PAFI-210606 format. One record per residue (C-alpha): x, y, z. Coordinates in Angstrom, 1 decimal, padded with zeros to 4 digits. Layout:
<atoms>
east, north, up
X, Y, Z
...
</atoms>
This chain:
<atoms>
east, north, up
000.1, 000.0, 000.0
002.7, 002.4, 000.7
004.4, 001.7, -002.6
001.1, 002.2, -004.3
000.3, 005.5, -002.2
003.9, 006.9, -003.4
003.3, 006.2, -007.0
000.1, 007.9, -006.9
001.6, 010.9, -005.0
004.6, 011.1, -007.8
001.9, 011.2, -010.6
-000.1, 013.8, -008.9
002.9, 015.8, -008.1
003.8, 015.4, -011.8
000.6, 016.1, -013.4
001.0, 019.8, -014.1
004.8, 019.7, -014.9
003.7, 016.9, -017.5
001.5, 019.3, -019.1
004.3, 021.7, -019.4
006.4, 018.8, -020.7
003.9, 018.0, -023.4
003.7, 021.7, -024.6
007.4, 022.0, -024.9
007.2, 018.7, -027.0
004.6, 020.4, -029.2
006.9, 023.3, -029.6
010.0, 021.0, -030.8
007.8, 019.0, -033.0
006.6, 022.0, -034.8
009.9, 023.2, -035.4
011.4, 020.0, -036.7
008.4, 019.4, -039.0
008.6, 023.1, -040.2
012.2, 022.6, -041.1
012.2, 019.5, -042.9
009.8, 020.4, -045.6
010.8, 017.4, -048.0
010.4, 014.4, -046.0
010.5, 012.0, -049.1
013.7, 010.4, -047.7
012.4, 009.7, -044.2
011.5, 006.2, -043.1
009.0, 005.3, -040.5
011.6, 004.5, -038.3
012.9, 008.1, -038.7
009.5, 009.6, -037.4
009.6, 007.4, -034.6
013.3, 008.5, -033.7
012.0, 012.1, -033.9
009.3, 011.4, -031.5
011.9, 009.6, -029.1
014.5, 012.4, -029.2
011.9, 015.0, -028.8
010.8, 013.4, -025.5
014.4, 013.3, -024.6
015.0, 016.8, -025.5
012.0, 017.8, -023.5
012.9, 016.2, -020.5
016.7, 017.5, -020.5
015.6, 021.0, -021.0
013.3, 021.1, -018.3
015.3, 019.0, -015.7
017.2, 022.0, -014.0
014.2, 024.3, -014.2
012.0, 021.9, -012.4
014.7, 021.0, -009.8
016.0, 024.7, -009.0
013.1, 027.0, -009.7
010.6, 027.1, -006.7
009.3, 030.8, -005.4
011.0, 032.7, -008.4
008.7, 031.7, -011.0
009.4, 034.7, -013.2
012.5, 032.7, -014.1
010.4, 030.5, -016.2
009.6, 033.3, -018.3
013.1, 033.9, -019.1
013.5, 030.2, -019.7
010.4, 030.1, -022.2
011.6, 033.3, -024.1
015.0, 031.8, -024.8
013.3, 028.6, -025.8
010.9, 030.6, -028.2
014.0, 032.5, -029.6
015.7, 029.2, -030.4
013.0, 027.7, -032.0
011.8, 030.5, -033.9
015.4, 031.4, -035.2
015.7, 027.8, -036.7
012.3, 028.1, -038.2
012.7, 031.4, -039.8
016.4, 030.5, -040.7
015.3, 027.3, -042.3
012.7, 029.0, -044.5
015.7, 031.3, -046.0
018.5, 028.6, -045.9
016.9, 025.2, -045.7
018.7, 024.2, -042.8
019.0, 024.4, -039.0
020.6, 027.5, -037.7
024.2, 026.6, -037.5
025.7, 027.7, -034.0
028.8, 029.4, -035.6
026.5, 032.0, -036.9
025.3, 033.4, -033.5
028.3, 036.3, -033.8
027.5, 036.9, -037.6
024.3, 039.2, -036.7
025.7, 041.9, -039.0
024.9, 039.9, -041.8
021.2, 040.5, -041.0
021.6, 044.0, -042.7
019.3, 044.1, -045.9
017.5, 040.9, -044.9
014.4, 042.5, -042.9
012.3, 041.7, -045.9
013.4, 038.1, -046.0
012.8, 037.6, -042.2
009.2, 039.2, -042.4
008.3, 037.0, -045.3
009.6, 033.9, -043.5
006.9, 034.6, -040.7
004.1, 032.3, -040.8
000.7, 032.6, -039.0
001.4, 028.8, -037.7
004.5, 030.1, -036.1
002.3, 031.5, -033.1
002.0, 027.8, -032.1
005.6, 028.5, -030.4
004.8, 031.7, -028.2
001.1, 030.4, -027.6
002.6, 027.1, -026.1
004.9, 029.0, -024.0
002.1, 031.4, -022.6
000.1, 028.2, -021.7
003.0, 026.8, -019.9
003.5, 029.8, -018.0
000.0, 029.9, -017.1
000.1, 026.7, -015.7
003.3, 027.2, -013.8
001.8, 030.4, -012.1
-001.6, 029.1, -011.5
-001.1, 025.5, -010.8
002.6, 024.9, -009.5
002.4, 024.8, -005.7
004.4, 028.0, -004.2
006.5, 026.0, -002.0
007.2, 022.7, -003.3
009.9, 020.5, -001.0
013.3, 019.9, -002.5
012.5, 016.2, -002.3
009.6, 016.5, -004.3
011.2, 018.6, -006.7
013.9, 016.1, -007.0
011.7, 013.2, -007.6
009.7, 015.4, -010.3
012.9, 016.2, -012.1
014.3, 012.8, -012.0
011.1, 011.3, -013.3
011.8, 013.2, -016.4
015.3, 012.7, -016.5
014.9, 008.9, -015.9
012.4, 009.0, -018.9
015.1, 010.4, -021.1
017.8, 008.0, -019.7
015.6, 005.2, -020.5
014.8, 006.5, -024.0
018.6, 006.9, -024.7
019.4, 003.5, -023.5
016.8, 002.1, -026.0
018.3, 004.0, -028.8
021.7, 002.7, -028.2
020.4, -000.7, -027.8
018.8, -000.5, -031.0
021.9, 000.8, -032.6
023.5, -002.6, -031.2
020.8, -004.7, -032.5
021.2, -003.1, -035.7
024.9, -003.9, -035.6
026.0, -000.2, -036.3
028.7, 001.8, -034.4
027.5, 005.0, -032.7
029.9, 006.7, -035.3
028.1, 005.1, -038.1
024.7, 006.1, -036.5
025.4, 009.7, -035.3
028.6, 011.2, -036.7
029.0, 009.9, -040.4
025.4, 010.5, -041.6
025.5, 014.4, -040.4
028.3, 014.9, -042.7
026.3, 014.5, -045.8
022.8, 014.6, -044.8
022.8, 017.2, -041.8
019.0, 018.0, -042.2
017.6, 014.6, -041.8
020.0, 013.6, -039.3
019.0, 016.6, -036.9
015.4, 015.8, -037.6
015.8, 012.4, -036.3
018.4, 012.9, -033.5
017.0, 016.2, -032.1
018.3, 019.4, -030.6
020.8, 018.3, -027.9
022.4, 015.9, -030.6
022.5, 019.1, -032.8
024.5, 021.0, -030.1
026.9, 018.0, -029.5
027.5, 017.5, -033.4
028.1, 021.3, -034.0
030.6, 021.5, -031.2
032.3, 018.2, -032.3
032.6, 019.6, -035.7
034.3, 022.4, -034.5
037.1, 020.7, -032.5
037.6, 017.3, -034.2
039.4, 015.8, -037.1
036.9, 014.6, -039.6
039.0, 012.5, -041.6
041.5, 009.7, -041.0
045.1, 009.4, -042.1
044.0, 006.3, -044.2
041.7, 008.4, -046.0
043.9, 011.1, -046.8
046.8, 008.7, -048.0
044.2, 006.7, -050.1
042.5, 009.8, -051.5
045.9, 012.2, -051.9
046.8, 010.7, -055.4
043.6, 012.1, -056.7
043.9, 015.7, -055.5
045.9, 016.8, -058.5
044.8, 016.9, -062.2
046.1, 017.0, -065.8
046.3, 020.5, -067.5
045.0, 020.8, -071.1
048.6, 022.6, -071.8
046.6, 025.1, -073.8
048.5, 028.5, -073.6
046.3, 031.4, -075.1
048.1, 033.8, -077.6
047.6, 036.9, -075.1
046.4, 037.5, -071.6
042.9, 039.2, -071.5
040.8, 040.6, -068.8
038.7, 038.2, -067.0
035.3, 039.4, -066.1
033.1, 037.2, -063.9
029.6, 038.2, -063.5
027.8, 036.2, -060.7
024.1, 036.7, -060.9
021.9, 036.0, -057.9
019.7, 033.2, -058.3
019.8, 032.8, -062.0
017.7, 030.2, -063.3
018.3, 028.6, -066.8
014.5, 028.1, -067.2
014.0, 031.9, -067.6
016.5, 032.3, -070.4
014.3, 031.1, -073.3
011.2, 032.7, -072.1
009.1, 035.2, -074.0
005.7, 036.8, -073.7
003.7, 038.9, -076.1
006.9, 038.7, -078.3
009.2, 040.1, -075.4
011.9, 038.1, -074.0
012.8, 038.1, -070.2
016.3, 038.1, -070.9
017.2, 039.7, -074.4
020.5, 040.9, -073.7
021.7, 037.6, -072.5
020.1, 035.8, -075.4
021.9, 038.1, -077.9
025.2, 037.3, -076.2
024.7, 033.4, -077.1
024.6, 034.5, -080.8
028.3, 036.1, -080.4
031.4, 034.3, -079.7
029.9, 032.4, -076.7
029.9, 029.0, -075.2
026.4, 028.8, -073.4
025.2, 025.7, -071.3
022.0, 025.7, -069.6
022.4, 022.4, -067.7
024.6, 023.5, -064.6
023.8, 021.6, -061.5
024.3, 024.0, -058.4
026.3, 022.7, -055.4
026.1, 025.1, -052.9
025.1, 024.2, -049.3
024.4, 026.3, -046.1
026.6, 029.1, -047.1
024.6, 029.6, -050.4
026.1, 032.8, -052.2
029.5, 032.4, -050.5
029.4, 028.9, -051.3
029.0, 029.9, -055.0
032.1, 032.1, -054.8
034.0, 029.6, -052.9
033.2, 027.0, -055.6
034.3, 029.1, -058.5
037.5, 030.7, -057.1
038.8, 027.7, -055.4
037.6, 024.8, -057.0
036.4, 023.0, -053.9
032.8, 021.7, -052.8
031.7, 023.4, -049.6
031.0, 021.3, -046.7
027.5, 020.0, -046.2
026.9, 020.5, -042.7
028.2, 023.9, -041.8
028.8, 027.4, -043.6
032.1, 026.9, -044.8
033.6, 030.3, -044.8
032.7, 031.1, -041.1
034.7, 027.9, -039.9
037.3, 027.6, -042.3
037.9, 030.7, -043.8
041.4, 031.1, -042.4
042.6, 027.9, -044.1
045.3, 028.3, -046.8
043.8, 027.9, -050.3
045.2, 028.0, -053.8
042.8, 030.2, -055.6
042.0, 031.5, -059.1
043.1, 035.1, -058.4
046.3, 034.2, -056.8
047.5, 031.6, -059.7
046.6, 034.6, -062.2
048.7, 036.8, -060.2
051.7, 034.3, -059.6
051.8, 033.5, -063.4
051.5, 037.3, -064.6
048.3, 036.9, -066.3
046.7, 039.7, -064.8
047.9, 043.0, -063.3
045.2, 043.7, -060.8
041.9, 042.0, -059.3
039.0, 043.4, -057.7
035.4, 042.5, -056.6
032.4, 044.7, -056.7
029.5, 043.8, -054.2
026.0, 045.2, -053.5
026.5, 045.1, -049.5
028.7, 046.8, -047.1
032.2, 045.1, -047.1
031.7, 043.1, -043.7
028.6, 041.4, -045.1
029.1, 037.8, -045.0
032.8, 038.5, -044.5
033.4, 039.5, -048.0
036.3, 041.7, -046.8
038.0, 038.7, -045.3
037.2, 036.4, -048.2
038.6, 038.8, -050.6
041.6, 038.7, -048.7
041.9, 034.8, -048.6
040.9, 034.6, -052.2
043.9, 037.2, -052.8
041.8, 039.7, -054.6
043.3, 043.2, -054.4
040.8, 045.5, -053.9
037.0, 045.2, -052.8
034.4, 047.8, -053.8
031.2, 048.0, -052.0
028.1, 050.0, -051.4
030.4, 052.1, -049.1
032.1, 053.2, -052.5
029.0, 054.3, -054.1
028.0, 058.0, -053.8
024.8, 059.2, -052.5
023.7, 055.4, -051.7
020.3, 055.2, -049.9
019.4, 051.8, -049.5
021.2, 049.0, -047.5
022.1, 047.2, -050.9
023.0, 048.7, -054.1
020.6, 047.7, -057.1
021.8, 046.3, -060.2
022.0, 049.6, -061.9
024.1, 051.1, -059.2
026.3, 047.7, -059.0
027.3, 047.9, -062.7
027.7, 051.7, -062.7
030.1, 051.1, -059.7
031.7, 048.4, -061.7
032.1, 050.4, -064.6
033.8, 053.4, -062.9
036.4, 051.1, -061.4
037.1, 048.7, -064.5
037.8, 051.6, -066.8
040.5, 053.0, -064.5
042.4, 049.7, -063.8
045.5, 048.5, -065.5
044.9, 045.7, -068.1
044.8, 042.8, -068.1
042.8, 042.7, -064.9
040.2, 040.3, -062.9
036.8, 041.9, -062.2
034.2, 040.0, -060.3
030.7, 041.4, -059.9
027.9, 040.3, -057.6
024.5, 041.2, -058.4
021.6, 041.3, -055.8
018.1, 042.6, -057.5
017.1, 039.1, -058.1
017.3, 038.0, -054.7
014.6, 036.8, -052.7
012.1, 037.4, -051.3
009.9, 037.8, -054.3
006.9, 039.2, -052.8
007.3, 042.4, -055.0
008.8, 043.4, -058.2
011.4, 046.1, -058.8
009.4, 047.8, -061.6
005.8, 047.7, -062.6
004.9, 044.9, -065.1
003.8, 046.7, -068.3
005.1, 044.1, -070.8
004.5, 040.4, -069.9
001.3, 038.6, -069.7
002.2, 035.5, -067.7
000.3, 032.3, -067.8
-002.1, 031.7, -065.0
000.1, 028.9, -063.5
002.5, 031.4, -062.5
002.6, 032.1, -058.7
002.9, 036.1, -058.2
006.3, 035.4, -056.6
007.5, 033.7, -059.9
006.0, 036.7, -061.7
007.8, 039.0, -059.7
011.1, 037.3, -059.9
010.9, 037.1, -063.9
010.2, 041.0, -063.9
013.2, 041.5, -061.4
015.4, 039.2, -064.0
014.3, 041.1, -066.8
015.5, 044.4, -065.1
019.0, 042.6, -064.4
019.2, 041.5, -067.9
018.9, 045.2, -069.0
021.7, 046.4, -066.5
023.9, 043.4, -067.9
023.0, 044.7, -071.4
024.1, 048.2, -070.4
027.5, 047.0, -068.9
028.1, 044.9, -072.1
027.5, 048.2, -074.1
030.1, 050.0, -071.8
032.7, 047.4, -072.3
032.3, 047.6, -076.0
032.4, 051.5, -076.1
035.4, 051.7, -074.2
037.5, 048.9, -076.1
037.1, 046.5, -073.2
034.9, 043.9, -074.7
037.1, 042.3, -077.3
040.0, 042.2, -074.9
038.1, 040.4, -072.2
036.9, 036.8, -071.4
033.4, 037.4, -069.8
031.9, 034.7, -067.5
028.2, 035.0, -066.6
026.6, 032.4, -064.0
024.9, 032.1, -060.8
025.7, 031.6, -057.5
022.9, 029.2, -056.6
019.6, 028.4, -057.6
016.2, 030.4, -056.9
014.6, 028.0, -054.5
011.1, 026.6, -055.2
009.7, 027.7, -051.8
010.7, 031.2, -052.5
008.9, 031.3, -055.7
005.8, 029.4, -054.2
005.9, 027.1, -057.1
003.2, 024.4, -057.4
004.5, 020.8, -057.9
004.4, 020.9, -061.6
006.7, 023.8, -061.7
009.4, 022.9, -059.1
011.8, 021.2, -061.8
012.5, 024.8, -063.1
014.9, 025.4, -060.0
017.0, 022.5, -060.7
019.5, 024.1, -063.3
021.7, 027.4, -063.8
023.1, 028.8, -066.8
026.7, 029.4, -067.9
027.8, 031.8, -070.5
031.5, 032.2, -071.6
031.9, 035.1, -074.0
035.0, 035.7, -076.1
036.2, 032.0, -076.0
039.9, 031.9, -076.7
039.8, 028.1, -077.5
037.1, 026.0, -078.9
035.2, 024.2, -076.3
034.0, 020.9, -077.8
031.9, 019.9, -074.6
028.5, 019.9, -076.1
026.1, 022.6, -074.8
023.6, 020.2, -074.1
025.8, 018.1, -071.5
024.9, 018.4, -067.8
027.8, 019.9, -066.1
028.4, 020.9, -062.4
029.5, 024.1, -060.5
032.8, 022.6, -059.6
033.6, 022.1, -063.4
033.8, 025.9, -063.7
037.1, 026.5, -061.8
039.2, 024.0, -063.8
037.7, 025.7, -067.0
038.8, 029.0, -066.0
042.3, 027.9, -065.3
042.3, 026.2, -068.8
040.9, 029.3, -070.5
043.5, 031.6, -069.1
046.5, 029.1, -069.6
047.0, 028.5, -065.9
049.6, 025.6, -065.3
049.1, 024.2, -062.0
048.8, 020.7, -060.4
045.9, 021.8, -058.2
043.0, 022.2, -060.8
040.0, 021.7, -058.2
037.7, 018.9, -058.1
035.7, 019.1, -061.1
036.3, 018.5, -065.1
037.4, 021.2, -067.2
035.1, 021.8, -070.3
038.3, 021.9, -072.4
039.3, 018.4, -071.1
039.3, 015.8, -073.7
036.9, 012.9, -073.5
039.6, 010.6, -073.4
041.2, 012.0, -070.3
037.7, 012.6, -068.6
036.7, 009.0, -069.0
039.8, 007.5, -067.6
039.2, 005.5, -064.5
041.3, 008.0, -062.3
039.4, 010.9, -063.6
036.1, 009.3, -062.8
037.4, 008.5, -059.3
038.3, 012.0, -058.8
034.8, 013.1, -059.9
033.2, 010.4, -057.8
035.1, 011.4, -054.7
034.9, 015.1, -055.1
033.1, 015.7, -052.0
035.3, 013.5, -049.8
038.4, 015.0, -051.3
036.9, 018.7, -050.7
036.0, 017.5, -047.1
039.5, 016.4, -046.4
041.3, 019.4, -047.8
039.1, 021.7, -045.9
039.2, 019.8, -042.6
043.0, 019.3, -042.7
043.8, 022.7, -044.0
045.9, 020.7, -046.5
047.5, 023.5, -048.4
048.9, 024.7, -045.3
049.5, 021.6, -043.2
050.8, 019.4, -046.1
052.6, 019.9, -049.4
051.3, 022.8, -051.5
050.9, 021.6, -055.1
053.1, 022.9, -057.8
051.9, 026.2, -059.3
054.6, 026.7, -062.1
</atoms>
């Protein structure tokens, strides 16, 4: 009878804390299911894992508050405010970057400049579930929790939830043992390649742990390094151009191949880009994006270094100080250019562009701070290209000029200018229509810039590369399922091609192929040629077993080089 009485007493004591526990579980589940929008790869067991780890997370989060907070109930307000901030930050971040919020970005608050509209568009009415659940929990705490609960009773309540968490954790490890997989195979390795799904399955505390582990642990073995090291270098085509030309790289924000062949009422969306196809231009509309959490910064990383970014973190934040072999540095070392500069629409510190330029070994960075009478937080594309023109014309030739655009950046809740030209199909969402109107505006600015180059005798003496940093995401465009395929490819234009590119413009290529292509177009002789395939590489070499193996292991090679800081720690490749 005494045992029964104690059990009943414990259950009565835990009744209202249990309601608070359930409300916190609802908040956590809402966050996870909101962040992982594509659940096609999740198994039934993954959903069960998510439920189990949610119970574990809630029990662990509430253990110390239940144990130590007694009379000072206002501390619960601080606790739930912090919980709400954590959950909503992850939800709103995921709607822009399709990932859980990386802890390494906590100090990157300056990157919110100019993103107010993105944040506002990210807010959904259903997100009220988070603060409302907290309010209900606080009402229970203030009106139902006894004011003077003894230490013994609080200890029993807290350890009831902690014990439940411990039992569930033990069950998970037992299942791992029964499935004959090690903790590393279950928890560590999957996060490297599927961080979103892995976090969904293993929960918040797992995410905190794995983020801390990622920042302090070696992610490769010496055996892996020795095995893949022979694949790090690639063969040059040996092509030497007749003269060194300016290299101009225009990275258009969220440029989709889909848009380039569209016309409505006889009016093209991108008439100027389409005109460039008819000139001495290699055009490929089947480029597969390979960016990860860093989005735009990842695009620059791929193009200027030739490596793929890490899948589970923002590469430039955690590994910016590494030593890299970069396209600008190779141009400078081999006397292909006299000067390099980059023009961006934001402030110089946004996404660490100033530090990135130093590590890419770009001589000068021009930003909105260099534009006279600037008004907005970001320059629009007309202002960007005017700023680029004013700098390009003064530079000693040959030079490297990199231009980043911004006017096609999400969100697409409004257009830059009024639509008086296009009669869009009914199936086009308002967001897609706005995107196409903005792209039409950007295309006009590219056309004006090309005209400037021609009028100032810079065009014929320049290799001009136009591509995108990454795709425009289907969620931002609010696309129906029938149109989601339009976001899968981005275009590549190479204008004034100095050598014949025999690779078919209908072939599917990847972002990683652009770096080695730039090296071959400019005659760079270096054993480091990135992890992709140059468009000038002959089929006989490209189809060799070694080259196939290099491409198949592109991500692993990139991961090892980045994590090991290979170019600093080990031998730098020959750049002569």
